[in-house]
C-alpha positions as CSV (number, residue, x, y, z in Angstrom):
1,M,-20.4,-73.3,-25.3
2,F,-20.8,-72.1,-28.8
3,I,-24.1,-69.9,-29.7
4,F,-24.9,-70.0,-33.2
5,Q,-27.1,-66.9,-34.9
6,A,-29.7,-67.7,-37.1
7,S,-28.4,-66.8,-40.1
8,G,-25.1,-69.1,-39.2
9,T,-22.3,-67.3,-40.0
10,Q,-21.6,-65.2,-36.9
11,T,-21.0,-66.6,-33.9
12,E,-20.3,-65.3,-30.3
13,G,-17.1,-66.7,-29.4
14,A,-15.1,-66.7,-32.6
15,A,-13.1,-63.3,-32.1
16,F,-11.4,-65.1,-29.5
17,F,-9.8,-67.6,-31.4
18,G,-9.0,-65.1,-34.3
19,F,-7.3,-63.0,-31.4
20,M,-5.7,-66.5,-30.2
21,G,-3.7,-66.7,-33.8
22,V,-2.5,-63.1,-33.1
23,A,-1.2,-63.9,-29.9
24,F,0.4,-67.2,-31.2
25,A,2.3,-65.6,-34.1
26,L,3.7,-62.7,-31.8
27,I,4.6,-64.7,-28.7
28,L,6.0,-67.9,-30.3
29,S,8.0,-66.2,-32.9
30,N,9.6,-63.1,-30.7
31,F,10.4,-66.7,-28.3
32,G,12.1,-68.3,-31.2
33,A,13.8,-64.8,-32.1
34,A,14.9,-64.2,-28.5
35,Y,16.3,-67.9,-28.2
36,G,18.2,-67.4,-31.5
37,T,19.7,-64.0,-30.4
38,C,20.7,-65.4,-26.9
39,K,22.7,-68.3,-28.1
40,S,24.0,-67.0,-31.0
41,S,25.5,-63.9,-28.8
42,L,26.9,-66.2,-26.8
43,G,29.0,-67.9,-29.8
44,I,29.9,-64.4,-31.0
45,S,31.6,-63.8,-27.7
46,F,33.2,-67.1,-27.4
47,S,34.5,-67.0,-30.6
48,G,35.6,-63.5,-30.1
49,I,37.8,-64.7,-27.8
50,R,39.8,-67.1,-29.6
51,F,39.3,-65.7,-33.2
52,P,38.8,-61.8,-32.8
53,D,39.1,-61.2,-36.8
54,K,36.0,-63.4,-37.3
55,V,33.2,-61.9,-35.0
56,M,31.8,-59.7,-37.9
57,K,31.4,-63.2,-39.8
58,S,29.5,-64.3,-36.8
59,V,27.0,-61.5,-36.9
60,F,24.8,-62.9,-39.2
61,P,23.1,-65.8,-37.1
62,V,22.1,-63.1,-34.7
63,I,20.4,-60.6,-38.1
64,M,18.8,-63.7,-39.0
65,A,17.4,-64.1,-35.6
66,G,16.0,-61.0,-35.5
67,I,14.3,-61.7,-38.5
68,L,12.2,-64.1,-36.9
69,G,10.3,-61.4,-34.6
70,I,9.9,-59.1,-37.6
71,Y,7.7,-62.2,-39.3
72,G,5.6,-62.8,-36.2
73,L,5.0,-59.1,-36.1
74,I,4.0,-58.5,-39.9
75,I,1.6,-61.8,-39.9
76,S,0.0,-60.7,-36.4
77,V,-0.6,-56.9,-38.0
78,I,-2.0,-58.7,-41.0
79,L,-4.6,-60.9,-39.3
80,I,-5.8,-58.2,-36.4
81,Q,-7.0,-56.0,-39.4
82,K,-9.1,-59.0,-40.4
83,V,-10.6,-59.7,-36.9
84,T,-13.9,-58.1,-36.7
85,R,-16.7,-58.1,-34.4
86,E,-19.4,-58.2,-37.0
87,N,-19.6,-61.0,-39.7
88,Y,-16.9,-63.7,-38.3
89,P,-17.4,-66.9,-38.7
90,Y,-15.7,-69.8,-36.8
91,H,-13.8,-71.2,-40.2
92,K,-11.9,-67.8,-40.6
93,A,-11.2,-67.9,-37.1
94,F,-9.9,-71.0,-37.0
95,S,-8.1,-70.2,-39.9
96,H,-6.7,-67.3,-38.3
97,L,-5.7,-69.5,-35.3
98,A,-4.0,-72.1,-37.8
99,S,-1.9,-69.4,-39.5
100,G,-0.9,-67.5,-36.8
101,M,0.4,-71.1,-35.0
102,C,1.9,-72.2,-38.4
103,C,3.9,-69.0,-38.1
104,G,5.0,-68.9,-34.8
105,L,5.6,-72.5,-34.4
106,A,7.9,-72.2,-37.6
107,S,9.6,-69.1,-36.3
108,L,10.1,-70.6,-32.7
109,A,11.6,-74.2,-34.4
110,S,13.9,-72.1,-36.7
111,G,15.1,-69.6,-33.6
112,L,15.8,-73.0,-31.7
113,A,17.9,-74.3,-34.9
114,I,19.5,-70.8,-35.3
115,G,20.5,-71.0,-31.8
116,I,22.1,-74.5,-32.2
117,V,24.2,-73.5,-34.9
118,G,24.8,-70.1,-34.3
């Protein structure tokens, strides 16, 4: 499945894993941001009915959930600049995959927590 060249530094399918790291960072962090925004907005609307003077204080979780999507965008832009077609070994590809998954899953978990708390 994996074809190594004679030098051992570049392989055929390494860029796939790098691009998957970019996709994981962007997709998962935006899922977390969307969930946190949705649940927090429902909380704002319900609290706005009972306590109209506290609506502006309740906007903070929505802002924090939106920042999670920006984190994923920043990480994906940084990672996509480092994925190259030439001289891109598997260890770099797997490190980019891992960093994209770390950012995406952390933002997803944070979005879930913001949605529950907000």
